[in-house]
Residue frames relative to the residue before (quaternion, step in Angstrom):
aa qw qx qy qz dx dy dz
X 1.0000 0.0000 0.0000 0.0000 0.00 0.00 0.00
X 0.1837 -0.7901 0.5785 0.0862 3.55 -0.60 1.14
X 0.2283 -0.7671 0.5882 0.1156 3.54 -0.85 1.02
X 0.0841 -0.8108 0.5792 -0.0090 3.55 -0.70 1.12
X 0.0384 0.8060 -0.5861 0.0739 3.56 -0.48 1.25
X 0.2271 0.7937 -0.5297 0.1947 3.55 1.15 0.62
X 0.7568 0.3396 -0.2794 0.4835 3.55 -1.00 0.89
X 0.6430 0.5033 -0.3208 0.4799 3.58 1.27 -0.16
X 0.2543 -0.7256 0.6154 0.1735 3.54 -1.27 0.50
X 0.1461 -0.7970 0.5843 0.0443 3.55 -0.80 1.08
X 0.1827 -0.7495 0.6286 0.0987 3.54 -1.08 0.82
X 0.0391 -0.7947 0.6056 -0.0162 3.56 -0.78 1.05
X 0.2074 -0.7865 0.5705 0.1141 3.57 -0.66 1.08
X 0.7991 0.2827 -0.2132 0.4858 3.54 -1.23 0.49
X 0.3854 0.7720 -0.4239 0.2754 3.57 1.03 0.82
X 0.4355 0.7373 -0.4458 0.2608 3.62 1.21 0.11
X 0.7393 0.4436 -0.2469 0.4424 3.58 0.84 -0.90
X 0.5751 -0.5686 0.4578 0.3692 3.52 -1.35 0.08
X 0.4713 0.6832 -0.4139 0.3739 3.53 0.71 1.15
X 0.8518 -0.1625 0.1080 0.4861 3.54 -1.13 -0.71
X 0.6627 0.5394 -0.3207 0.4087 3.58 0.85 -0.94
X 0.6666 0.4897 -0.3040 0.4726 3.57 0.91 -0.89
X 0.6493 0.5111 -0.3188 0.4642 3.59 0.96 -0.83
X 0.6298 0.5293 -0.3287 0.4638 3.60 1.03 -0.79
X 0.6616 0.5093 -0.3041 0.4588 3.57 0.90 -0.95
X 0.6458 0.5228 -0.3142 0.4593 3.58 0.97 -0.83
X 0.6839 0.4965 -0.2935 0.4468 3.56 0.83 -1.00
X 0.6759 0.4764 -0.2959 0.4782 3.58 0.93 -0.86
X 0.6253 0.5295 -0.3311 0.4679 3.57 1.08 -0.69
X 0.6524 0.5067 -0.3086 0.4716 3.57 1.00 -0.82
X 0.6590 0.4930 -0.3069 0.4780 3.58 1.17 -0.53
X 0.6819 -0.5245 0.2691 0.4330 3.57 1.28 0.02
X 0.5065 0.6652 -0.4203 0.3527 3.60 1.23 -0.12
X 0.3647 -0.5838 0.6587 0.3039 3.46 -1.39 0.38
X 0.2023 -0.8340 0.5109 0.0505 3.56 -0.83 0.96
X 0.1309 -0.7414 0.6538 0.0759 3.54 -1.04 0.91
X 0.1165 -0.7915 0.5974 0.0550 3.58 -0.72 1.06
X 0.1425 -0.7977 0.5858 0.0157 3.52 -0.96 1.01
X 0.2338 0.7412 -0.6121 0.1457 3.54 -1.07 0.80
X 0.4573 -0.6316 0.5283 0.3359 3.56 -1.32 0.05
X 0.6557 0.4971 -0.2939 0.4864 3.57 1.28 -0.31
X 0.6895 -0.4760 0.3535 0.4160 3.56 -1.32 0.22
X 0.1699 -0.8176 0.5477 0.0513 3.55 -0.78 1.08
X 0.3192 0.7874 -0.4873 0.2015 3.60 1.21 0.26
X 0.6606 0.5001 -0.3245 0.4564 3.61 0.96 -0.76
X 0.6355 0.5162 -0.3266 0.4722 3.57 0.99 -0.80
X 0.6643 0.5000 -0.3081 0.4623 3.58 0.91 -0.88
X 0.6251 0.5353 -0.3392 0.4558 3.57 1.03 -0.73
X 0.6507 0.5102 -0.3112 0.4684 3.58 0.97 -0.87
X 0.6711 0.5028 -0.3006 0.4543 3.59 0.90 -0.91
X 0.6828 0.4825 -0.2940 0.4632 3.57 0.90 -0.88
X 0.6148 0.5453 -0.3436 0.4545 3.58 1.09 -0.65
X 0.6924 0.4315 -0.2584 0.5173 3.58 1.24 -0.48
X 0.4690 -0.7064 0.4092 0.3371 3.59 1.34 0.27
X 0.3898 0.6975 -0.4937 0.3431 3.56 1.07 0.81
X 0.4023 -0.6912 0.5466 0.2483 3.56 -0.92 0.93
X 0.1758 0.8066 -0.5326 0.1867 3.57 -0.44 1.19
X 0.0698 -0.7561 0.6478 0.0610 3.52 -1.31 0.52
X 0.3105 -0.7494 0.5615 0.1636 3.53 -1.18 0.69
X 0.0818 -0.7904 0.6070 0.0082 3.55 -1.07 0.83
X 0.2930 -0.7420 0.5790 0.1684 3.55 -0.87 0.98
X 0.2242 0.7788 -0.5487 0.2052 3.57 -0.62 1.12
X 0.2959 -0.6991 0.6240 0.1852 3.54 -1.06 0.86
X 0.3159 -0.8091 0.4604 0.1832 3.58 -0.21 1.24
X 0.5685 0.5806 -0.3995 0.4243 3.61 1.21 -0.16
X 0.6358 0.5038 -0.3112 0.4952 3.59 1.31 -0.24
X 0.3601 -0.7858 0.4617 0.1992 3.57 -0.20 1.30
X 0.6766 0.5005 -0.3103 0.4421 3.60 0.82 -0.95
X 0.6619 0.5021 -0.3038 0.4664 3.57 0.97 -0.87
X 0.6193 0.5402 -0.3367 0.4597 3.58 1.04 -0.73
X 0.6524 0.5192 -0.3177 0.4516 3.59 0.88 -0.91
X 0.6697 0.4907 -0.2986 0.4707 3.58 0.92 -0.89
X 0.6559 0.5246 -0.3148 0.4422 3.57 0.96 -0.87
X 0.6725 0.4865 -0.3070 0.4656 3.59 0.88 -0.89
X 0.6272 0.5227 -0.3427 0.4648 3.60 0.99 -0.73
X 0.6460 0.5083 -0.3199 0.4712 3.59 1.03 -0.75
X 0.6226 0.5343 -0.3361 0.4626 3.59 1.05 -0.78
X 0.6454 0.5156 -0.3203 0.4637 3.59 0.94 -0.87
X 0.6506 0.5082 -0.3078 0.4729 3.58 1.01 -0.82
X 0.7248 0.4665 -0.2455 0.4436 3.57 0.87 -1.01
X 0.8300 0.2443 -0.0710 0.4963 3.56 0.85 -1.03
X 0.5810 -0.6712 0.3294 0.3215 3.55 1.27 0.07
X 0.8353 -0.0131 0.0005 0.5497 3.59 1.16 0.07
X 0.2044 -0.7192 0.6416 0.1711 3.49 -1.43 -0.17
X 0.0718 0.8670 -0.4837 0.0962 3.54 0.55 1.25
X 0.7818 0.1780 -0.0609 0.5945 3.56 1.09 -0.82
X 0.0351 -0.7795 0.6252 0.0150 3.55 -0.97 0.87
X 0.0896 -0.7616 0.6404 0.0427 3.54 -0.89 1.01
X 0.2099 -0.7887 0.5718 0.0835 3.55 -0.39 1.29
X 0.0744 0.8499 -0.5132 0.0938 3.54 0.45 1.25
X 0.5962 0.6204 -0.3707 0.3497 3.60 1.00 -0.78
X 0.2435 0.7434 -0.6017 0.1614 3.54 -0.90 0.94
X 0.2160 -0.7666 0.5925 0.1210 3.52 -1.27 0.42
X 0.1439 -0.7172 0.6705 0.1239 3.50 -1.34 0.41
X 0.2069 -0.8543 0.4651 0.1049 3.54 0.11 1.32
X 0.8131 -0.0355 0.0438 0.5794 3.57 1.07 -0.60
X 0.2189 -0.7177 0.6387 0.1703 3.53 -1.27 0.47
X 0.3564 0.7153 -0.5284 0.2864 3.56 -0.64 1.11
X 0.6304 -0.5417 0.3927 0.3936 3.53 -1.23 0.36
X 0.7361 -0.4943 0.2509 0.3883 3.52 -1.17 0.78
X 0.7388 0.4406 -0.2421 0.4488 3.59 0.74 -1.01
X 0.6840 0.5038 -0.2768 0.4491 3.57 1.25 -0.31
X 0.5643 0.6071 -0.3963 0.3949 3.59 1.22 -0.21
X 0.4254 -0.7121 0.4912 0.2659 3.63 -0.64 1.05
X 0.5889 -0.6121 0.4012 0.3428 3.56 -0.99 0.86
X 0.6612 0.5203 -0.3293 0.4285 3.59 0.92 -0.84
X 0.6514 0.4891 -0.3229 0.4819 3.63 1.08 -0.61
X 0.5902 0.5526 -0.3513 0.4721 3.58 1.10 -0.72
X 0.6919 0.4867 -0.2766 0.4559 3.56 0.84 -1.02
X 0.6448 0.5230 -0.3311 0.4484 3.58 1.00 -0.76
X 0.6023 0.5461 -0.3521 0.4637 3.60 1.04 -0.71
X 0.6693 0.4961 -0.2929 0.4692 3.56 0.93 -0.92
X 0.6531 0.5390 -0.3173 0.4269 3.58 0.92 -0.93
X 0.7340 0.4054 -0.2380 0.4902 3.59 0.88 -0.88
X 0.7610 0.4390 -0.2367 0.4148 3.57 0.57 -1.18
X 0.7839 0.3130 -0.1623 0.5111 3.57 0.86 -0.93
X 0.7324 0.4046 -0.2491 0.4877 3.58 0.63 -1.09
X 0.6138 0.5487 -0.3515 0.4457 3.60 1.04 -0.69
X 0.6528 0.4983 -0.3092 0.4794 3.59 0.98 -0.82
X 0.6443 0.5073 -0.3169 0.4766 3.58 1.05 -0.75
X 0.6324 0.5350 -0.3338 0.4499 3.60 0.98 -0.81
X 0.6749 0.4908 -0.2955 0.4651 3.56 0.88 -0.94
X 0.6634 0.5075 -0.3040 0.4582 3.58 0.93 -0.90
X 0.6386 0.5237 -0.3250 0.4607 3.57 0.99 -0.81
X 0.6725 0.5198 -0.3043 0.4300 3.59 0.96 -0.84
X 0.7249 0.4130 -0.2569 0.4877 3.62 1.00 -0.73
X 0.4768 0.7321 -0.4053 0.2692 3.57 1.20 -0.54
X 0.7121 0.4407 -0.3013 0.4559 3.67 0.70 -0.90
X 0.6200 0.5377 -0.3521 0.4500 3.61 1.08 -0.61
X 0.6595 0.4962 -0.3035 0.4762 3.57 1.00 -0.82
X 0.6415 0.5169 -0.3239 0.4652 3.58 0.99 -0.79
X 0.6284 0.5560 -0.3343 0.4292 3.57 0.99 -0.84
X 0.7753 0.3395 -0.1718 0.5042 3.59 0.94 -0.86
X 0.3737 -0.7621 0.4573 0.2654 3.57 1.35 0.05
X 0.6908 0.3645 -0.2972 0.5491 3.56 0.97 0.92
X 0.2812 0.7576 -0.5609 0.1803 3.55 -0.92 0.86
X 0.1276 -0.7597 0.6332 0.0742 3.52 -1.25 0.58
X 0.0116 -0.7844 0.6198 -0.0202 3.56 -0.73 1.09
X 0.1041 -0.7816 0.6145 0.0265 3.52 -0.85 1.06
X 0.1609 -0.7741 0.6075 0.0762 3.54 -0.90 0.98
X 0.2899 -0.7504 0.5690 0.1708 3.54 -0.96 0.87
X 0.0633 -0.7707 0.6341 0.0027 3.53 -0.51 1.24
X 0.3275 -0.7053 0.5795 0.2440 3.57 -1.01 -0.80
X 0.5817 -0.5367 0.4454 0.4185 3.56 -1.20 0.29
X 0.5505 0.5806 -0.4014 0.4458 3.59 1.23 -0.32
X 0.6639 0.5059 -0.2999 0.4618 3.58 1.14 -0.61
X 0.7061 0.4255 -0.2628 0.5012 3.58 1.16 -0.51
X 0.8011 0.2795 -0.1279 0.5136 3.60 1.11 -0.60
X 0.4540 -0.6490 0.4765 0.3816 3.59 1.19 -0.42
X 0.0467 -0.8022 0.5945 0.0311 3.53 -1.28 0.15
X 0.4438 -0.6800 0.5124 0.2793 3.57 -0.82 0.96
X 0.8036 0.2306 -0.1999 0.5109 3.55 -0.88 0.97
X 0.7217 0.3966 -0.2327 0.5175 3.57 1.29 0.03
X 0.1772 0.8458 -0.4954 0.0882 3.58 1.09 0.59
X 0.6821 0.4686 -0.3119 0.4667 3.61 0.87 -0.84
X 0.6636 0.5041 -0.2986 0.4650 3.59 0.91 -0.92
X 0.6806 0.4902 -0.2958 0.4571 3.59 0.83 -0.98
X 0.6262 0.5430 -0.3385 0.4456 3.59 1.02 -0.74
X 0.6746 0.4777 -0.3061 0.4724 3.59 0.92 -0.84
X 0.6751 0.4977 -0.3007 0.4540 3.57 1.00 -0.79
X 0.6039 0.5007 -0.3516 0.5109 3.58 1.19 -0.44
X 0.6247 0.5660 -0.3253 0.4284 3.56 1.07 -0.77
X 0.6722 0.4920 -0.3189 0.4520 3.60 0.91 -0.80
X 0.5700 0.5686 -0.3919 0.4453 3.59 1.16 -0.43
X 0.6658 0.4902 -0.2985 0.4767 3.58 0.94 -0.86
X 0.6292 0.5282 -0.3236 0.4694 3.57 1.05 -0.79
X 0.6866 0.4937 -0.2889 0.4487 3.57 0.83 -0.97
X 0.6640 0.5048 -0.3134 0.4539 3.57 0.89 -0.87
X 0.6450 0.5132 -0.3194 0.4676 3.58 1.03 -0.74
X 0.6664 0.4825 -0.3020 0.4816 3.58 0.98 -0.82
X 0.5797 0.5737 -0.3765 0.4393 3.59 1.11 -0.58
X 0.6561 0.4918 -0.3052 0.4842 3.57 1.01 -0.79
X 0.7160 0.4701 -0.2648 0.4430 3.57 0.79 -1.02
X 0.7418 0.4246 -0.2379 0.4614 3.58 1.06 -0.65
X 0.4370 0.7580 -0.4296 0.2233 3.57 1.23 -0.33
X 0.7222 0.4484 -0.2711 0.4515 3.61 0.80 -0.92
X 0.6691 0.4451 -0.3030 0.5123 3.58 1.27 -0.19
X 0.4901 -0.6827 0.4121 0.3520 3.58 1.29 0.31
X 0.4485 0.6244 -0.4903 0.4105 3.54 1.05 0.87
X 0.1237 -0.7950 0.5903 0.0645 3.57 -0.67 1.07
X 0.1044 -0.7643 0.6336 0.0588 3.54 -1.21 0.60
X 0.0582 0.8077 -0.5793 0.0932 3.54 -0.62 1.14
X 0.3422 -0.7517 0.5440 0.1477 3.52 -1.27 0.51
X 0.1766 -0.7329 0.6469 0.1148 3.53 -1.05 0.87
X 0.0891 -0.7801 0.6181 0.0375 3.58 -0.89 0.96
X 0.1647 -0.8218 0.5377 0.0923 3.61 -0.02 1.23
X 0.3944 -0.6293 0.6024 0.2925 3.48 -1.33 0.43
X 0.7626 -0.2901 0.2359 0.5278 3.58 -1.05 -0.66
X 0.1359 -0.7946 0.5909 0.0328 3.53 -0.72 1.15
X 0.4400 -0.6906 0.5125 0.2586 3.54 -1.06 0.77
X 0.2909 0.7307 -0.5509 0.2791 3.53 0.30 1.34
X 0.6576 -0.5036 0.3757 0.4157 3.55 -1.26 0.37
X 0.6503 0.5356 -0.3235 0.4307 3.58 0.96 -0.87
X 0.6809 0.4856 -0.2919 0.4642 3.58 0.89 -0.92
X 0.6896 0.4967 -0.2897 0.4402 3.55 0.90 -0.88
X 0.5127 0.6278 -0.4166 0.4116 3.59 1.28 -0.23
X 0.7593 0.3743 -0.1872 0.4983 3.57 1.06 -0.82
X 0.7233 0.3783 -0.2293 0.5302 3.59 1.19 -0.41
X 0.1233 0.8182 -0.5443 0.1381 3.55 -0.42 1.19
X 0.8533 0.2528 -0.1351 0.4357 3.49 -1.39 0.21
X 0.8548 -0.0792 0.0839 0.5060 3.52 -0.98 -0.94
X 0.5813 0.6018 -0.3760 0.3983 3.58 1.13 -0.63
X 0.5907 0.5761 -0.3649 0.4313 3.59 1.06 -0.71
X 0.6940 0.4825 -0.2715 0.4603 3.54 0.86 -0.99
X 0.6560 0.5167 -0.3118 0.4532 3.57 0.95 -0.87
X 0.6723 0.4954 -0.3015 0.4602 3.57 0.92 -0.89
X 0.6475 0.5231 -0.3243 0.4493 3.57 0.95 -0.82
X 0.6632 0.5077 -0.3023 0.4594 3.58 1.02 -0.79
X 0.6402 0.5279 -0.3282 0.4513 3.60 1.19 -0.44
X 0.6322 0.5117 -0.3228 0.4840 3.59 1.29 -0.19
X 0.4945 -0.6842 0.4371 0.3102 3.63 -0.64 1.01
X 0.6905 0.4635 -0.2900 0.4736 3.62 0.99 -0.68
X 0.3301 -0.7874 0.4629 0.2383 3.58 1.35 -0.17
X 0.7034 0.3564 -0.3023 0.5355 3.56 0.96 0.85
X 0.4787 -0.6327 0.5217 0.3136 3.53 -1.29 0.43
X 0.5523 -0.6146 0.4506 0.3378 3.53 -1.24 0.43
X 0.3691 -0.6924 0.5731 0.2363 3.52 -1.37 0.27
X 0.6342 -0.5282 0.3832 0.4146 3.62 -1.10 0.48
X 0.6235 0.5588 -0.3400 0.4282 3.59 1.06 -0.71
X 0.5885 0.5708 -0.3755 0.4323 3.61 1.11 -0.56
X 0.6592 0.4775 -0.2962 0.4997 3.57 1.06 -0.76
X 0.6614 0.5311 -0.3104 0.4291 3.58 0.89 -0.96
X 0.6466 0.5196 -0.3257 0.4536 3.59 0.98 -0.77
X 0.6470 0.5095 -0.3162 0.4710 3.58 1.01 -0.81
X 0.6495 0.5184 -0.3140 0.4592 3.57 0.98 -0.84
X 0.6531 0.5217 -0.3242 0.4430 3.58 0.88 -0.91
X 0.6366 0.5149 -0.3287 0.4707 3.59 1.00 -0.77
X 0.6912 0.4882 -0.2879 0.4484 3.59 0.83 -0.94
X 0.6668 0.4820 -0.2997 0.4829 3.59 1.21 -0.41
X 0.5999 0.6029 -0.3435 0.3982 3.57 1.25 -0.24
X 0.6294 -0.5200 0.4150 0.4015 3.56 -1.32 0.17
X 0.5498 0.6069 -0.3943 0.4170 3.58 1.21 -0.40
X 0.7251 0.3801 -0.2213 0.5299 3.58 1.22 -0.51
X 0.2239 0.8426 -0.4683 0.1437 3.56 1.25 0.44
X 0.7512 0.3776 -0.1964 0.5045 3.60 1.10 -0.69
X 0.5751 0.5571 -0.3825 0.4610 3.59 1.25 0.37
X 0.2481 0.7607 -0.5710 0.1837 3.58 -0.61 1.08
X 0.8057 0.2790 -0.2243 0.4719 3.55 -1.18 0.65
X 0.5331 0.6578 -0.3838 0.3685 3.57 1.23 0.36
X 0.2943 -0.7137 0.6073 0.1875 3.53 -1.24 0.62
X 0.0919 -0.7939 0.6007 0.0192 3.56 -0.62 1.15
X 0.1913 -0.7830 0.5847 0.0923 3.56 -0.51 1.20
X 0.0901 -0.7707 0.6307 0.0109 3.55 -0.65 1.17
X 0.2816 0.8195 -0.4218 0.2667 3.54 0.32 1.30
X 0.5286 -0.6628 0.4031 0.3448 3.57 1.20 0.28
X 0.6505 -0.5391 0.2995 0.4433 3.56 1.28 0.40
X 0.3612 0.7769 -0.4672 0.2185 3.59 1.23 0.21
X 0.6601 0.5064 -0.3211 0.4524 3.60 1.19 -0.31
X 0.5255 0.6430 -0.4022 0.3856 3.57 1.29 0.00
X 0.4780 -0.6400 0.5131 0.3140 3.54 -1.21 0.51
X 0.0146 0.8192 -0.5682 0.0769 3.54 -0.46 1.22
X 0.3855 -0.7158 0.5301 0.2409 3.59 -0.87 0.96
């Protein structure tokens, strides 16, 4: 099945690192999209990778928790690349791992500002452009922590559950304008960010809890996103797709 997204412009947030965002941008670019990558960190390596693949791309520095800055950035993307057809709300942070009573309020609030409010800011900014053209694809990045909870991850899990409610609501509101909103809930991914928190014996224990006995790759998420952004997925909206190697299954 060949996915053809030529003529579309995709916006991917949180694309600076060698992780999910960069893989998403690559996959959408390979499908024919012009790609706008957004982050607060240096995106030179991501841009180099995209250009080496002959993908039309531009980088924009933006703190997605800042509504005014988001609005200006999206307007600039529309001017530069001609549209805002696909949005991948990939950017998220996990400021701390700790039990509920030990998480500082300022870190809790920052998780909410970036993960939940940032996704809402980005979605709000592209919404009128998608309505104008009667076509749009919005992908929200949740987590299995958002669908199942997680000890030591109360702030992160709360934001990831929040984006599910946001996405499902937008799926209803956007349906008649051919705007779909879907959610990817990754399991443990083999990224630099994930491996920062998972070390030593925990790596082995977590891997053994996954029926496939392996962690996911950024490309596994990117492939799912590209499908959900395609016309082949035109009738799929408001869904949570857990890409987790079967870790949510009941296994003896």
